[in-house]
N, C-alpha and C positions, 0 to 999 in steps of 0.2 A: 628525515629531518626535514625542518624550515631553515635552510641552509641560510644563511644571512651574507652574502656578498655582492658589490658595489650594483648600486641601481642607478637610473641617471641621474638623481634629484645632486646638487653639490652641495657645500654647507659654506660657512661667510670664508672658508678659509680657501674656496676652489679645489677641494678635494671631493671623493665619493664619502654619502653618509653614508656612519658607520652603521647602520642596518638597526633595525628590532622586526618581536615579532611580528605579523599582521594581526593576531587575534591567542588569547591564551589558550584555546586548546591544543595549538602550532606548537607551545612550548613545553605542556605538558606532556602530547604523544613525541616529543623527540624526545624529554627525559628517559622518557615510556620504556621507548625504542634504545634507549643506552644503557641504562640501565636493566631492563629484562633481556638478556643474550643465551650463549649457548651454557653459560653455568647453574640458570636457572631448571636446566632440565637433563645436565648429563652430568651434574657434580654434587647440586643438596640433595637428591632423592640416593645417591650412595652412599653420602654422609653420614644422615637419617640412621640406617639399618645399620651400616660400620657402627658409629657411637653410641647404640639403644634404642633404638627406635624412637618413641613419643618421646623417651628421656632426654633425647637432644634437643626436643624443643626447650627445653630448663634452660641450659646455657644461651640459646640461639636468642632468647628472646630479654635474658640480660646483657648479650650485647648489643643486641637490635634496639634497646632503651639506652643503655649507657655509651653506646659507640659510633652505631647506626644514622640512628636520625638526627644526634649530635652532631658529627663534622658533616653528614649529607645537610643539613641545614647553613654548618658555616660555608658551607664552601656557594653554595645558591647566594646564600643573604652576598657574600661577601662582594659577590659579582654582580648581583644588582646593584650594589651602592656605589661603588664604582666606578661600572662600567665599561670594565675595562676586562682583558684576556685571563688565561692564566700566571703571567709573568708579572706584569704592569700593574697587576691589582695589588701584589702584595709591595711593588715596590711603594704604590702610595699608600699604603696604612703602615708600612713598617720596612724601608730602605734597608734595613739590618737582615732582614729577614728573608730577603728578595729570592737566595739559592732554595725557599721552597717551591716557589715556579720555576724554574729554571728544573729541578730536581721532578718536576710534575711531566714535565714538558718531554725530558729524556724519555720517562717509562713510557710517555706517550709515544714514543718516537717509534723505538724498539714495540708497543704493541700493534702499530699501524704496517708493520714490518712482515710479525709475527702470527695475528690473527686470521690476517686474509686469508692464507693458507689454508683452514678449514672450510674456509668457503669455496677453496678449488676443489680441495676431496670432495665437498656436497655436489660442487657441480658437474663433478666425474659421476659420485655413482646418479645423479637422478640424470643424464644422459645417457646411461645404464639403465637406468628403470625401465624404457619404451619397447619391453621385449614382451615377447607370452610370456619365457618361463626367465625368471631373475638369474644372470650368469653366477650369482654365488648362491644356488640355490642347489645345484650338486657338481660333480667331479666328471672328467673329461672331458674335461677346455685344453686348451691349448698353454696353460700354464699350469696345470695342476698336476702335481707330482702322485708319484705310484702309491705313496702315501695315503691321498685321500681320504676318506671315508660320508659317504653319502648315506645319515641314519635311516633314509627313508628309499635308499635306493638296492640296487642289487649287491654292490659291496658291504652291506652294511654287517656281514660278518666277520669281520676285518674291524670290528671297532676296536677287539679285545688289543691288536696291536699297540704295542709298548709308542712307537714312531708316527699313529697316527693324527692328522690333523684333519682338521673340516674344512668344506669348502669354502666357507665363507672367510674364514681365517686365509687359506692359501688365496684368494680374489685378493683378500686386501694387502699383504704381502706383495706376493708375485706378479697380482697384476696391476694394481693401482698403486702401489711404491716402492717394487723391483728392489725391495732392501736391500741393502751390503752387510756386508759381517763384522760394519761398525763404523764410526767416522773418520779410523785413519783411509777410509777405502771408499770416496766419496760415490766414484763412479762417472757413468754418463751420467746425459739431465735426461728427465722423462717428459717430453714434450707436448704431451695429451695433459700432463699437471702444469706445465708450463703456459701449453694457452687456458685452461679453464681459470689460470692465476691472471695470463691477460683480461680474461672476458668479465671475473671478477672486479679485477681495477676499472676496465672500462664502464663498470653498471655502475660502480662507487663514485666514477669522477663526474660522470652525468648526472646524478642524484646529487652533486653540491655546489654545481660552477656555475648554475644559473641564477639561484636568488630565490627570494621566498614566495616571487607571482606562481612557479613553475615543483619547484620541488618542496614545496609547500603538500603542493597535491600526495608526491611521493608519502610521507608519513603517516598519511592515514593509513593506508596501504599494508607499508611497512612493518607498522607498529601494530597493526589489527589483525592483520592475515595471519599471525602466528596464535592470537586466541584462536583462530575458528577452528585451525588447524589441529591445537591440543585440544581444542571440545569434543571435536571427530573421532580424534585418537583416544578419549578418554571414553567415550561410550561403545567405543570398539573393542577395548583395553577390557570393559568391567564386564561384559557381553559374553569373555573368553571363561572357556572352563579351565581352571586352577588360578582364575581372575582373585577370587577372594582371599587363598592363599596369601599371594603374592604383596595384598594389599596390609593383612596381619604381618607379615615381616618385615614391613616398611614401618609401620605402627606401634609394634607391639613394645611396650616399655622394657628398658632393663635399669631399673636402679643403678644398680652396684656399679654398670658405668662412668656412674656423676664422675665415682673418686679418684678417674685415668684423666692426670693433664690433660691428656693430646684427645682429646671428645674434647674440652673445654676451649683446647688454640683451632680446633676444627673450626669447631663455632664462631670464632674470632673472622680468622682469615677466611669464612667463607662471608662472612657479611662487608669485608673489606671487597673483597673476589665481585662479590654479586651487586654492589651498590655503588663500584665505577667511584670512588672516592679516591680521594690523592689523586688523578692522573689528572685536573683543571677542566673536565667535561664539563661538568657540574654548575665551575666559578663563569667558562666560556658563555653554556649556554642560560645561565639565569646573568651575565650582562648585558643579554638582548631585549630581559624586561623595563616592562613601563616600572619608572621610579617606584611607584605606589605598588604595583602588584603585591597581593596578601603573597609571597613565597614560605610564608611559615604552616597554611593552610596545605599550599602545595606541596612542600616537600614530607608531611604525616602522610597525606595521602599518595602519594609516589610510595614512600617507604611501605606503606602495607601493602598497595597493589604489590610491590614488588616480591614480598615474604610471598605473602598469599597466590602470585602465580606459581613459586617454588614448590609451595606444597602442593597446589595442587595437579601439579605437575608431576611429584611422586607416586600419584594415584593412576597417571598413566602410563608409569612408565613401567612400575612396578604389579601394575596389571597385567602386562604384557608379558614381564619374564616370570612372572607365576604361572601362567599358559606354559611358555616357551618348559619350565620345571616339568609341569604338570605331562608336556608331549613326549618329554625326552625322559622322566622317569630317575630323575635327579631332586637334589638340593634346591634351592632357590640361591643357596653361596654360588653353587658349583656355575650359574648364567649371571649373576650380579658382575656390572661393571661400572665401573668411570670413566670419565672422560671420552678420547678417539675411540676408546676398548666400548664405550654404550653404543656409540654413534654410528660405528660404522663397524662392529661388528655383532652385539649381543641384539642391539633391534632390529639389523636388517636379519640377522641367521632367524630372529622371532614372525618377521612378517611370509619370510617362506612355508610357514607353516601354514599361515590364514590362507584360505578361499579369495581370489584373489588378489593375491599378493604383490605382483607391478603397481597395485594400486596404492595398496596403502603402505608403499616403500615410496612411490614417486609423492605422499600426502608427507612421508615424514622427513625426506629431505629438500621438500619442498619448505616446510616450516622451520628445518636449521638454517637453510639459506637466508630468509629471512631475518627469522631472528638473529642470526649475525652480521646479516647486513648495514641493518642500519648503525650496529653498537659500532659497527668500522666507520662509515662514514661520516659520524658524530665525532668520531678521536681522530680523523684526519683534519675533519670543521675547526674542532678545541684547536689542533696544535697549527693549522692558518690564523686561526683569529692570535693567536697570542703573539705571530712572527709580523702581521697587519699589524697589531696595536703595540708593537713594540717600537717600530717605521713604519708608519703613518702616512708620511711625506712621498716616503717609497712605492708603496704596492695600494695606495687609494687611489691612484690616478688611471684613468682609460681602465684597459682590461689586465692590469697586471695582478690583480688577486687570481685570477682565474686562471692566468701565468703558473703565478707560485701554487697553486694547487695542482695544475699538469706536472709541473716540476717535480713536487714532494710524490706527489702517485708512481712517477717516472722513476726515478731514483728507490724510493718503495718498491717498485715493482723487481729490479734489478738486485737489490739485494735480496729479495725475497722467492727469485730463482734459485737459490743453493740451498733451498730448503721441497725443493723441485728436483733432487738429484737421486739418484739412487742411496746415498745417502743420506739426504734431508730431513727426513723422519728424527735422527739424531742432533742432528743443528736444531730444529723445532722444540724438543725435548729440551734443550739447554735453555733456549729462550725461553719456555713457559715456566722453569725451575730457577731459572733465576733473574732474567730481565724484567719481568712483571711481576716478581715474587712477593708472595703475601710478608716478607721481609721487609723490603722495600717500601711497601703502602705503609706497612707499621713503622718502619719509623720517619715515614715523613707526617704522618698522621701524629705525631706526637710534638712535631715541632710547631704541625697548624694549630693546635691544642696550646700550646704552653704559648703563640705570638698571639693570638687572639684573647686567649685568656689572660696574660698574664702585663706583655710588653703593651698592646695597642689598649685592652684593658679590657675585660667583660661587662663591666656596668657601663661605658664609653660605647660599645657596639649593643648593648641591649638599646638605648638613646639611639643609635643610629637604625637601626631597624625600626625602633615605633617611631621615626620620623619618618620610616619607608611606609608601615601599613597601618599603625593608626594605635597600637598597642602592644608592649612589651608580651615579649613570648614567657611560656611557662618557666619560673625559676630554676627549675631542677635542669635543664638544658647548661646555664648560667655557670652551676656546677661541676656539669660533666666536662666541658671545654675547660674548669681548672682543676679539675682535678681526677674524674673517675677516668674523661678516655685518654691522658695522658699514663696515668698508672696500670693501666687495664692493655693499653699500647705498650707501655714496658715492660711489661711483666711478658708479657706471649714474645716479645723481639729476644728478650734474654734468653727464653727459654727455646726459641728457635734457632739461635747462637747455640745453649752447652747439648742441644738433644739432634742441631745440626749431622744429617749423614749424607754424606756423599749418595749422586743422582747417580740410579742403574736405571738401562732401560728395562722395561719389561721384570725388570729385577733381578736381573740376570748379568747384561753385560756392563761391565764398568768401563767406564771412560778414562780415556788415558790423563796423567794430570793435565799437561796443555789444555785440555778439553774442560776441566774443571776450571783452571787457571782463567780462559777466554767466558765463562760463565760466572764467574764471580767479578772478573772486569767487567759487565754489563752490570751484575748488580751494583758494583759499588760506584760505578760512571752517573747513577741518580741519588745515590745517597750524598756519593762526596760532594752533591752542589751544594749542599748547606752549608757543611764548615767553613768551605771555599767563600760561599759568598760571603760569610757573616767578617771572613780574615780581609778579604778585598774589600769591602766597603768601612773596615776600620782602617786599614794600610795608609789607604788612598787620600784617608781627613784628615787634614791640618789638625793639630793641636795635640794635647797627653791626652791619654790614654782616659783616665777622670771626662776631659773636655768632651772626648768623643761619644764618651757610655752619656752622657747627659744629651750629646746633643740626638741621639736617637732614642731617647724617651724610654730606659728601662728600667727606671722607677714609676715603678704604683701610686706614689705619692705626690709624684710632683703634677702638676695641673698643665693641659693643653688644648689648645682650639686649636681642630684642623681648618685651612683656608681648602674649600671646598668649588670645584667650576660651577658656574650656573648653565642653562639648558642643555640641550638636546645633544650638540654638536658643537666640536671645536677644530680647531686648528690641530695638525702633527705636534706642535708643539704644547701640550696640554700640561697644566701643573697641577706637579706629584703634592700628596699631602703632607704638607708641613706641621709639624708640631712645634710652636714656640712656647717658649717654657715662661712662666711669670716667674714673679721675684727672684730673679739670680742673685748669687750673690757677685761681690765684686768682682773677683777674680774667677769666676764663671762665662764673665760677659763677653770674653772670645768665642763662646761657644755659639751666641746667637749669630751668629754670622754663619755656620754651617749647617743651621738648621729651619734658617728664612725657604731654602726649595732646593729638590735635588734637579731641578730639569731644569732647561731655558723657561722661561714663561713671555708670549706671544701675543698681546693685545688682547687678552682674556678678562673677564669681568669674574670678580670674585666676590661671595658673599662669606662672613664670616658665623658658622653654624656655633652656636653656642650650647 
């Protein structure tokens, strides 16, 4: 992505300028790089086949229209309107809900720690691709057991052994992970993985530390190269024997599956995972746009691009899985995988059956690395943006912003080393299932929609958007913010709680109670920010509860006018949106003292926008 780090120019207060996109394509490619990631390749196709094939597109399109586009546009437009990161943007529009910003950044901090571990695995596999024969193609290596079965080797007759395991699984579990028998036994450090993780962080850091002049060029590669690789793999996949059966299995509709509530839940959660909403990333990226950028058009285009990529990726994946099932003479259900199982077991196994298998494996893992890389450094950049915007007087000086990125990278790296241990996979699964789960994202989306749709006011936000782009968006989005999005998200959230099943690794290993406790602690660490933020804001504000309620403008019938800053750059103490209520009754006049401003205002010029 084109990262916005300090440039030599200073603002009127003597601080480094906040930064802006050099051109529109940098914003588009940066957002595309963030939202088009590993989930498009290894999660969406699997959910399609699992939930009725083509029938899955019915709930997917409904959630796409009612939740995906509205929340995606909300966050991007909010960032562009306020020119603030993921926390201070909410402080500006509604200080009472500033906790939404903290919740998104907590989720993002968790994501920064564990998501990059996938890149470390992919880098490890990539290094092992530069051989004449892939190391997971056969048995006979020092990590293989006596139960290893090579389907195309001399010991293929042992396939009837109930304890038989394939070489690709043994490479994954015994060579890459050296996985222990549980989280209670973390074992030693896998130094090869630790070095791959360090390399991933090294690349990530130098992709974002220098500013738009140098890193603006990076996004042209990281966001476009995966499409080139996907096209090559798609062409190769559809030309393989058995590919048509795999594609048919991927798309053949089973309408009866639509009666299963789990299908609808999977569609909704996939939208939230895939669109990177409720993470603060879109707000941070949008905050560097020009004020009059047509973010509405950009968001519609990017959302369609994201879903289209997921759809096409399904053809590339299931054509290869169809070939794999054809070669092994087994049903496709036996080879279909999701998540790490697809990326590091099923697909690597499939490429061993192709001519020039090291080449295809190399291309596949390069695609995974580029898909994950820009998603990773955009998340890091978004977290940095949030911190810098909270403390501009501290970090918008000299090279402090670069040092902040370095500090975050080092801390995240050392925490991530836990997942490079022999029991690290169990920790990774806890992070994936709880820390950045769909439950957390849905919870945040409910409050984002309520805050903009009801507290700040959807009509009011539409006027702000009209001021930016010159016209009001389609009215349906406003109704989504007010009714459909929070209602649907609340329904899925409740279904999550009712149907909750404790995590099991590989559907076999049951975590100890303290393991589940750690998982729920990570999940609650983000969700609790919102109610705690509301309680804290009410507690610290003088006056009765009624006065405090009026202070934060929770009644839509009241009339407010925001005081906005002018100019592109201000100093560290930027004024926040102050909500001034007109026609106060006499007993309510005290509340005027508390709504004038929520932060110090230092020598800035303000206009009143009606």
